[in-house]
PABAGU-399640 format. One record per residue: residue in three letters; z negated, x, y negated of N, C-alpha, C, O in turn. Coordinates in steps of 0.1 Angstrom, whole numbers, plus 2048, in hexadecimal, padded with zeros to 3 digits. Layout:
N
AlaZXYZXYZXYZXY
...
END
This chain:
270
UnkFC961590DFC4608911FB8604908FB65F8905
UnkFB060E904FA460A8FBFA96048EEFA35FB8E9
UnkFB360A8E8FB86058DBFBE5F88DCFBC5EF8D4
UnkFC65F58E7FCC5E88E9FC25DE8EBFC35D28E7
UnkFB75E18F2FAD5D78F5FA65D48E8FA25C88E5
UnkFA45DE8DFF9D5DB8D3FA55D28CAFA05C98C3
UnkFB35D58C9FBB5CD8C1FBC5BE8C6FBB5B58BE
UnkFBD5BD8D3FBD5AF8D9FB05A88D6FB059C8D5
UnkFA55B08D6F985AA8D3F975A58C5F9259A8C2
UnkF9C5AD8BBF9C5A88ADFA559C8ABFA25938A3
UnkFB159C8B2FBA5918B0FB45848B6FB75798B1
UnkFAC5868BFFA557A8C5F9B5748BCF975698BE
UnkF9657D8B3F8B5788AAF8F57A89BF8B584895
UnkF98572896F9D573888F9157387DF9257B873
UnkF8756C880F7B56C876F75579875F7057D86B
UnkF75580881F6F58D881F77597878F725A0872
UnkF84596879F8D59E870F8A59C861F895A685A
UnkF8959085DF8658D84FF7859384BF77599840
UnkF6F592854F61598852F625A7850F5C5AC847
UnkF6A5AD858F6B5BC857F725C084AF6E5CA844
UnkF7C5B8846F835BB839F795BA82DF795C2824
UnkF715B082DF675AE822F5D5B9822F595BE818
UnkF595BD82EF505C882FF555D5829F4E5DD822
UnkF625D882CF695E4827F6A5E3818F685ED811
UnkF6D5D7812F6E5D5804F615D77FDF605DD7F2
UnkF565D2803F495D47FDF455E37FDF3F5E87F3
UnkF485EA807F465F9807F4E6007FDF496097F6
UnkF5A5FB7FBF636027F1F5D5FF7E3F5D6087DA
UnkF585F37E0F535EF7D3F465F77D0F435F97C4
UnkF3F5FB7DAF326027D8F346117D7F2B6187D5
UnkF406167DAF426247DAF4262A7CCF456237C2
UnkF3D6377CBF3D63D7BEF4A63E7B7F4B63D7AA
UnkF5563F7BEF626407B8F666337B1F6B6337A6
UnkF636287B8F6661B7B2F5E6197A5F6361479B
UnkF5161D7A6F4961B79AF4E62478EF4D61F783
UnkF53630791F58638787F65632781F66632775
UnkF6D62D789F79626784F7661A77CF7D618772
UnkF6C613780F68607778F6260B76BF65605761
UnkF5B61676AF5561B75DF6161F754F6061C748
UnkF6A62675AF7662B751F7D61F74CF8261F740
UnkF7F615754F8660974FF7F602744F855FE73A
UnkF72601745F6A5FB73AF6B60372DF6B5FE722
UnkF6C61172FF6C619723F7A61871CF7A618710
UnkF84616723F9261571DF93608716F9B60670D
UnkF8A5FE71AF8B5F1713F815F1708F7E5E6702
UnkF7B5FC704F715FC6F9F775FE6EBF835FB6E9
UnkF6F6036E2F746066D4F736156D2F6B61C6D8
UnkF7B6196C8F7B6276C4F7C6286B5F846216AF
UnkF746326AFF756346A1F7C64269FF7964C6A5
UnkF85641695F8C64D691F8A64E682F8764467B
UnkF8C65A67CF8965B66EF91666667F9766E66E
UnkF9266565AF97670651F8D673647F8A66A63E
UnkF8767F647F8968A650F8568765EF7E67D660
UnkF89690668F8668D676F7768E67AF6F693672
UnkF7568A686F6768A68CF66697694F6F69A69D
UnkF5B69F692F596AB69AF546A76A8F5269C6AB
UnkF526B26B0F4E6B06BEF406AA6C0F3C6A46CA
UnkF386AA6B5F2A6A56B5F296976B0F1E6916AE
UnkF356916ACF356836A7F32682698F2E677694
UnkF3468D691F3168D682F3E68F67BF4869567F
UnkF3E68966FF4A68B666F4469365AF3B68F653
UnkF4A69F658F466A864EF4E6A4641F5A6A4640
UnkF466A2636F4C69E629F436A361EF396A9620
UnkF476A1611F406A5606F3F69A5FCF4568F5FD
UnkF3669C5F2F346925E7F4168F5E0F4A6985DE
UnkF436825DCF4E67D5D5F5B67D5DCF6667A5D7
UnkF5B6815E9F676805F1F696725F7F606695F5
UnkF736705FFF76663606F76665615F7C66E61A
UnkF7065C61CF7065C62BF7664E62FF7164462B
UnkF8164F637F8764363DF8464264BF8664B653
UnkF7F63664FF7B63465DF84629663F8761F65C
UnkF8962B66FF91621676F8C61E684F8862768C
UnkF8A612687F8560D694F9060569BF965FC695
UnkF926086A8F9C6006AFF975FC6BDF8F6036C2
UnkF9D5F26C2F995ED6D0FA65EA6D7FB15E86D1
UnkFA65EB6E5FB15E96EDFB75DA6EBFC35D86EB
UnkFAD5D16EBFB15C36E9FB05BF6DAFA95C66D2
UnkFB75B46D7FB75AF6C9FAA5A76C7FAB59B6C6
UnkF9E5AE6C7F925A76C6F8B5A96B8F8F5B36B1
UnkF815A16B5F795A36A9F715B06A9F6B5B36B3
UnkF715B769EF6A5C469DF605C2692F625BC688
UnkF545C8694F495C768AF455D6687F435DE68F
UnkF435D8679F3E5E5675F2F5E4670F2B5DA66A
UnkF285EF673F1A5F066EF185FD667F1E60766B
UnkF105FE65DF0C60A656EFD60B657EF6604651
UnkEF961565FEEA616662EE4609666ED9606662
UnkEEB60266FEE65F6674EE95E966CEE65DE671
UnkEED5EB660EF05E0657EFE5DC657F075E4658
UnkF015CF657F0F5CA658F175CE64CF125CD640
UnkF235D264EF2D5D6644F365CA642F3D5C564B
UnkF375C5635F405BA632F4F5BF632F525C862C
UnkF575B863AF655BB63BF6E5B1635F6A5A5635
UnkF795B5630F835AB62AF895A3636F8A5A8641
UnkF8E597633F9458F63DFA1596643FA959B63B
UnkFA1596650FAC59C657FAA5AB65AFB35B1660
UnkF9F5B0656F9C5BE658F925C0664F8A5C9664
UnkF925B666DF885B7678F8E5B3686F875B068F
UnkF9B5B3687FA25AF694FAA5BB699FB35C0693
UnkFA55C06A5FAD5CA6ACFAC5D86A6FA95E16AD
UnkFAD5D9699FAC5E5691FA65E2684FAA5DA67D
UnkF9C5EA680F945E8674F925F566DF905FF674
UnkF915F5660F8F601658F845FF64EF825F4649
UnkF7D60A64BF7260A641F74617639F7762263E
UnkF7361662CF75621623F6862461BF6361B615
UnkF6463161CF58635615F5C63D609F6064960B
UnkF5C6385FDF606405F1F5A63B5E4F5962E5E2
UnkF556435DCF536525DFF476545E7F3D64C5E7
UnkF4765F5EFF3B6625F7F306665EDF3266E5E4
UnkF246615F0F186645E8F0D66A5F0F0E66B5FC
UnkF0266D5EAEF76745F1EF166B5FCEEE670607
UnkEF065E5F9EEB654603EF4653610EEF64D61A
UnkF0065860FF0965761BF06662625F0B661630
UnkEFE66C621EFA67662BEF2671636EE866A634
UnkEF6674643EEF66F64FEF1660651EEB65A65A
UnkEFA65964AEFD64B64CF0564A659F0F65165B
UnkF01641662F0963E66EF1063266DF0B62766B
UnkF1D632670F26627670F2A62367FF2E62C686
UnkF28617682F2A612690F34607690F335FE687
UnkF3D607699F475FC69BF455F76A9F445FE6B3
UnkF435E96ABF425E36B8F4A5D66B9F4E5D06AF
UnkF4C5D26C5F535C56C7F4A5BA6C3F3E5BA6C5
UnkF505B06BDF485A46B8F4259D6C3F375976C2
UnkF4859C6CFF435946DAF3A59D6E3F335976EC
UnkF395AA6E1F315B26EAF2D5BF6E2F345C86E0
UnkF205BE6DDF1B5C96D5F195D66DCF185E16D6
UnkF1A5D66E9F185E26F1F245EB6F2F245F66F5
UnkF305E46EFF3C5EC6EEF3E5F16E0F435E96D7
UnkF3B5FD6DEF3A6036D0F3D6116D0F3E6186DA
UnkF406166C3F416246C1F3B6276B3F3B61E6AA
UnkF366336B1F2E6376A5F326456A0F3564D6A8
UnkF31646693F3365468DF29655682F2464B67D
UnkF2566167EF1B664674F2166D66AF2867766D
UnkF1E66B65DF23673652F1A67E64FF0D67C64F
UnkF1F68A64EF17696649F1D69A63CF276A163B
UnkF15696631F1A699623F146A661EF086A761D
UnkF1C6B061BF176BC616F186BD607F226B7601
UnkF0F6C3600F0F6C45F2F076D05EDEFD6D35F4
UnkF0A6D65E2F036E25DDEF76DD5D4EF66D15D1
UnkEED6E65D1EE36E25C8EE86DF5BAEF26E55B5
UnkEE26D55B3EE76D15A5EE16DB59BED86D6593
UnkEE56E759BEE06F1591EEC6F6589EF56FC58E
UnkEEA6F557CEF56FA573EEF6F9564EE66F1562
UnkEF670055BEF26FF54DEE570554AEE070D551
UnkEDF70153EED3706539ECB6FC531ED16F252C
UnkEBE6FD530EB66F5528EAE6FD51EEAA708521
UnkEAB6F7512EA36FD508E956F750AE936EB509
UnkE8B6FF50BE7D6FB50EE74701503E7370D501
UnkE6D6F94FCE636FD4F2E556F94F7E536EE4FB
UnkE4C7034F7E3E7014FCE357074F2E377124ED
UnkE297014F0E207064E7E187114EDE167124F9
UnkE1371A4E5E0A7254E9DFE7204F0DF87164EB
UnkDFB7264FCDEF722504DF171550BDE7710512
UnkDFD70E50BDFF702512E05705520E07711524
UnkE076FB528E0C6FD536E1B6FD535E226F552E
UnkE2170553DE3070653FE3470254DE2F708557
UnkE3D6F854EE426F455BE516F455AE576ED552
UnkE586FB563E666FB564E6A6F6572E656FB57C
UnkE746EE573E786E8580E876EA582E8F6E8579
UnkE8B6ED58FE996EE593E9B6E459FE946E45A8
UnkEA66DC59EEAA6D45A9EB26DC5B3EBD6E05B0
UnkEAC6DE5BFEB26E65C9EB76DE5D5EBA6E45DF
UnkEB76D15D4EBA6C85DFEC96CB5E3ED26C95DA
UnkECC6CE5EFED96D15F4EDA6CE603ED06CE60A
UnkEE76CD607EE96CC616EF56D5619F006D2615
UnkEF36DF622EE76E3628EDD6E861EEE16EC613
UnkED06E8621EC66ED617EC86FB613ECE70361A
UnkEC56FE606EC770C601EBF716609EB471360E
UnkEC472260AEBE72C613EB373460BEA9739611
UnkEB47345FDEAA73B5F6EAA7365E7EB47325E2
UnkE9F7385E0E9D7345D2E967405CBE8C7445D1
UnkE9A7445C0E9474F5B8E9374B5AAE9B7445A4
UnkE887515A3E8674F594E8675D58EE81766592
UnkE8D75D582E8D76A57AE8976756CE8B75B567
UnkE84771565E81770557E8777C550E84787552
UnkE91778547E9878253FE9F78C549EA0798546
UnkEA4787554EAC78F55DEA4796568EAA79C571
UnkE97796568E8F79C572E87791579E84787574
UnkE83795586E7B78B58EE6E788587E68790581
UnkE6B77B587E5F776580E5277D587E5177D593
UnkE4A78257EE3D788583E3377D585E2C77957B
UnkE32779591E2976D593E1A770590E14768589
UnkE1677C594E0877F592E05783583DFC77D57D
UnkE0E78B57DE0C78F56FE0D783565E0678355B
UnkE1677A568E1876F55FE10763562E1175855B
UnkE0876356DE00758571E0974C576E05741574
UnkE1474F57CE1D745581E1A74058FE14748597
UnkE1E734592E1E72F5A0E2C7295A2E31722599
UnkE3172A5AEE3E7255B2E3C71B5BEE3671F5C8
UnkE4170F5BDE417055C8E4F7015CBE577015C2
UnkE516FE5D8E5E6FA5DCE5C6F05E8E576F35F2
UnkE616E35E6E606D95F0E6D6D55F6E6E6CB5FD
UnkE786DE5F4E856DB5FAE8E6D35F0E9A6D25F2
UnkE886CC5E7E8F6C45DDE8E6CB5CFE986CB5C8
UnkE826D05CBE806D65BEE796E35C0E6F6E45C7
UnkE7D6ED5B8E766FA5B7E6F6F95A9E766F759F
UnkE626FC5A9E5B6FB59CE53707599E4C70D5A1
UnkE5570C58CE4E718587E4471357DE4770D573
UnkE3771757FE2C712576E2371D572E20726579
UnkE1F71C565E14725560E0B71C558E10714550
UnkDFE71D55ADF4714553DF2718544DED70F53D
UnkDF4724540DF2728532DFD73252EDFF73C534
UnkE0472E523E0F73551EE0B73F513E0373C50A
UnkE1074B514E0F75550AE1D75A506E2575D50E
UnkE1F75B4F9E2C75F4F4E3176C4FAE3C76D4FE
UnkE287764FAE2C7834FEE2F78450DE3778C511
UnkE2A77A515E2C77A524E37771528E3F773531
UnkE38765521E4075A527E4C75651FE5474E524
UnkE4E75B513E5A75750CE6675F511E6576B514
UnkE71758512E7E75E517E8675551FE8574951E
UnkE9075A526E9A75252DE9675353CE9775E542
UnkE93747542E90746550E9D741557EA573A551
UnkE9F746564EAA74156BEA673E57AEA0746580
UnkEAA73257EEA772E58CEB472F594EBF72A58F
UnkEB473659FEC07395A7EBE7345B5EB57385BC
UnkEC772C5BAEC77275C8ED372B5CFEDE72B5CA
UnkED27305DCEDD7355E3EE072B5EFED77295F7
UnkEEC7265F0EF071D5FBEF9725604F0272C600
UnkEF7723611EFF72A61BF0E72561BF1772B620
UnkF10719615F1D713615F24715607F2F718606
UnkF1C7125FDF227125EFF1F71E5E7F2471F5DC
UnkF177275ECF147335E4F087325DAEFE72B5DD
UnkF097385CFEFE73A5C5EFF7305BAF0A72E5B4
UnkEF47295B7EF471F5ACEE77235A4EDD7265A9
UnkEE8721596EDD72558EEDC71C582EE571657D
UnkED071C57CECD71556FEC471D567EBB72456C
UnkEC671E559EBE726550EB571D548EB9712544
UnkEAA723544EA071C53BE9D72652FE97731532
UnkEA0723523E9D72B518E8F726512E8F71C50B
UnkE8572E515E77729511E73730504E7373C503
UnkE6F7284FAE6972D4EEE5B7284ECE5771D4EE
UnkE527324E9E4472F4E8E4172D4D9E447364D1
UnkE3C7214D5E3971E4C7E2A71F4C5E2271F4CE
UnkE2671F4B7E187204B4E117134B7E177084B7
UnkE057144BBDFD7084BEDFA7004B2DF67064A8
UnkDFC6F34B3DFA6EA4A7DEE6E14AADEB6DE4B6
UnkDE76DD49FDDC6D44A0DE26C64A3DEA6C149D
UnkDDC6C04AEDE16B34B1DDA6A94A9DCE6A84A8
UnkDE26A04A2DDC696499DD768B4A2DDE6854AB
UnkDCA6874A1DC467D4A9DC866F4A5DC166849E
UnkDD466C4A9DDA65F4A5DD26534A9DCE64A4A1
UnkDCE6524B6DC86464BBDBA6444B4DB66394B0
UnkDB264F4B3DA564D4ADDA664949ED9E641499
UnkDB064E497DB264A489DB663B488DB163447F
UnkDBE637491DC2628491DB6620494DB461548D
UnkDAE62449DDA261C4A0D9861C494D92611491
UnkD9762748DD8E627482D9361E477D8B617470
UnkDA061E474DA661546ADA460746DDA15FE464
UnkDA560347ADA35F547ED955F147CD925E6477
UnkD8B5FA47FD7D5F747CD7A5F546DD735EB46A
UnkD805FD465D7E5FC457D835EF451D7D5E8449
UnkD8F5EC456D965E0451D8E5D3455D8C5CA44D
UnkD895D3461D815C7466D745C645FD705BB45C
UnkD6E5D245CD615D2454D635CC446D5B5C4442
UnkD6E5D0440D715CB432D745BD433D6F5B542A
UnkD7B5B843DD7F5AA43ED725A1440D71597439
UnkD695A6448D5D59E44BD5459E43ED4E59443B
UnkD545A9436D4C5A942AD5259F420D4A598419
UnkD5F59E41FD65595416D6258741AD5F57E411
UnkD63584427D6057642CD52572429D4F567425
UnkD4857B42BD3A578429D3757641AD2D56F418
UnkD3E57B411D3B57A403D455713FCD475713F0
UnkD4D569404D585613FED535573F4D595553EA
UnkD475513F7D425473EDD3F54D3E0D425473D5
UnkD385583E0D3555F3D4D415633CCD425633C0
UnkD4B5683D3D5856C3CDD5F5613C6D645623BB
UnkD5F5553CDD665493C7D5E5443BBD6553F3B1
UnkD515453BBD495403AFD4B5493A3D4C544398
UnkD4D5563A6D4F55F39BD5D55D394D5E55F388
UnkD6655939DD73557398D7554B390D7F549388
UnkD6C541391D6D53438AD6953637BD6A52C373
END
């Protein structure tokens, strides 16, 4: 009887039925499940970047110098797509921005390391996807240099150790043995880009020979460069600038003397 009374009560008030339906719908729209479904729907309507080589779980593309990276951006709808590189607009060819768009990075260079490429909808910049390049490369160490330095002068040797990932160690040798920093009066500095070996005063018996700089990379292994140092006799430096200045003074003095005696010179010549 209670149920039948309730039904008859609702039938008697149709406006109340409509109100109850709206109330249930509002509760449904506010439920966590509905919000989750709405979020998923917006995500499926977004954009996605794929690449060759592929993207790892951390959103990075692993590549190397002089290689090629191909990026592809697609959206569910046939909408305009916009590419950015580190926030700057990438110019696309006509027809390469609707529904599916591609960008090619070739050859990969040093400046592409940590570069972030973003693709977003032209009408909604919040609908986007991004990837970052991680460019690995070894230190640029190879070959050998001939170095001549005068006796008692300063000797400075430099090795380019810039690499990604950074080198794990750098060492210097002289004629196959570790450089004697204290005995040779050497200092070594390393700023992550360059390793420098310096001595303020060269002596033939201590410093002449073959130096080698060796850097070890956890990815690429061992790289080295040699320096063949020859110590020459000290020469007297010709004071070029003072000599030029003296000649200029002499010439000007002679010219002024001639000008001041010009009348007497012309009378003698007549």
